[in-house]
Structure formats: C-alpha cells, structure tokens
C-alpha positions in Angstrom: -138.8 52.5 -131.1 -138.2 53.7 -134.7 -135.6 56.2 -133.5 -133.8 53.4 -131.7 -133.8 51.4 -134.8 -132.0 54.1 -136.7 -129.5 54.7 -133.8 -128.6 51.1 -133.3 -125.4 51.2 -135.5 -124.0 54.5 -134.1 -124.7 53.3 -130.6 -123.0 49.9 -131.3 -119.9 51.8 -132.6 -119.8 53.9 -129.5 -120.2 50.9 -127.2 -117.3 49.1 -128.9 -115.0 52.0 -128.1 -115.6 51.5 -124.3 -112.7 50.5 -122.2 -112.1 50.2 -118.5 -112.4 53.9 -117.5 -115.7 54.2 -119.4 -117.1 51.0 -117.8 -116.1 52.3 -114.4 -117.8 55.6 -115.1 -120.9 53.7 -116.3 -121.0 51.6 -113.1 -120.6 54.7 -110.9 -123.4 56.4 -112.8 -125.6 53.4 -112.3 -124.9 53.3 -108.6 -125.8 57.0 -108.3 -129.0 56.4 -110.2 -129.9 53.4 -108.0 -129.4 55.5 -104.9 -131.7 58.2 -106.4 -134.4 55.7 -107.4 -134.3 54.2 -103.9 -134.2 57.6 -102.2 -137.2 56.8 -100.0 -135.1 54.5 -98.0 -131.3 55.1 -98.2 -130.5 51.9 -96.4 -132.6 49.8 -98.8 -130.8 51.5 -101.8 -127.4 50.7 -100.4 -128.3 47.1 -99.7 -129.7 46.8 -103.2 -126.5 48.1 -104.6 -124.3 45.8 -102.5 -126.3 42.7 -103.4 -126.1 43.7 -107.1 -122.3 44.1 -106.8 -121.9 40.7 -105.1 -124.0 38.9 -107.7 -122.1 40.6 -110.5 -118.8 39.1 -109.3 -120.0 35.5 -109.9 -118.2 33.8 -112.7 -114.7 33.8 -114.2 -112.6 36.9 -114.0 -111.9 38.2 -117.5 -108.4 39.3 -116.7 -107.0 36.5 -114.5 -109.3 33.7 -115.6 -109.9 32.7 -112.0 -113.2 31.5 -110.7 -115.1 33.9 -108.4 -118.0 32.6 -106.3 -118.6 29.7 -108.7 -118.1 27.1 -105.9 -117.1 24.5 -108.5 -120.4 24.5 -110.3 -119.8 24.7 -114.1 -123.1 26.4 -114.6 -121.8 29.5 -112.7 -118.6 29.8 -114.6 -120.3 32.2 -117.1 -121.9 34.1 -114.3 -125.6 34.6 -113.6 -127.6 35.1 -116.8 -129.6 38.2 -117.6 -132.8 36.2 -117.9 -132.7 34.2 -114.6 -131.6 37.1 -112.5 -134.7 39.4 -113.0 -137.0 36.4 -112.8 -135.5 35.3 -109.5 -135.5 38.7 -108.0 -139.2 39.2 -108.9 -140.1 35.8 -107.4 -138.1 36.7 -104.3 -140.1 39.9 -103.9 -143.3 37.9 -104.1 -142.0 35.6 -101.4 -141.3 38.4 -99.0 
C-alpha cells in the first residue's frame, strides 16, 4: 500500500498518455486474463467476457455522441456505474 502511494503520480502520468491503441491492448490483455482465470470452464469464461462486453457498451458513445443500449432512460446515458455493477453481479450469483 505504501509503495502504491509513492507510485500514484508516475502511474497517473502514464495513464494520461494512453490513447486508442493502448486501450485496445489493455482490453485484449484483460480478455486473455479472464479466459485464463476461467480456464476450468472455457464456455463460462467466454460467456463472462461477452456479457462484460455487452454491458460495457451501455451509455453514450464518446466519439459519435449517440446513445447505445440506453433505451431512452437518462440514468443509463452515463453507462452502468462501477459501484452498482459488482454489487448486482454478486447478488445475481447469490440468486443462482
């Protein structure tokens, strides 16, 4: 934790230099890591990745400013928040 406190400013400078190719590479790396984590069941890992990709498209497109999967609800214009998503997914797992 202390090391992260000292690295926060250099990491922030590096993150601000990210552009489209770096974000694409980061997304590809995360998909590979998700497949590795879910390696016990390859089908479940692929379904998990696809659900994550679909949920990440909710909101307004940053390039064209068009709504994607918002269905006219102003609450969904900003996308699905980082707090409700893990909470909802953990509750969904309890439901199953």
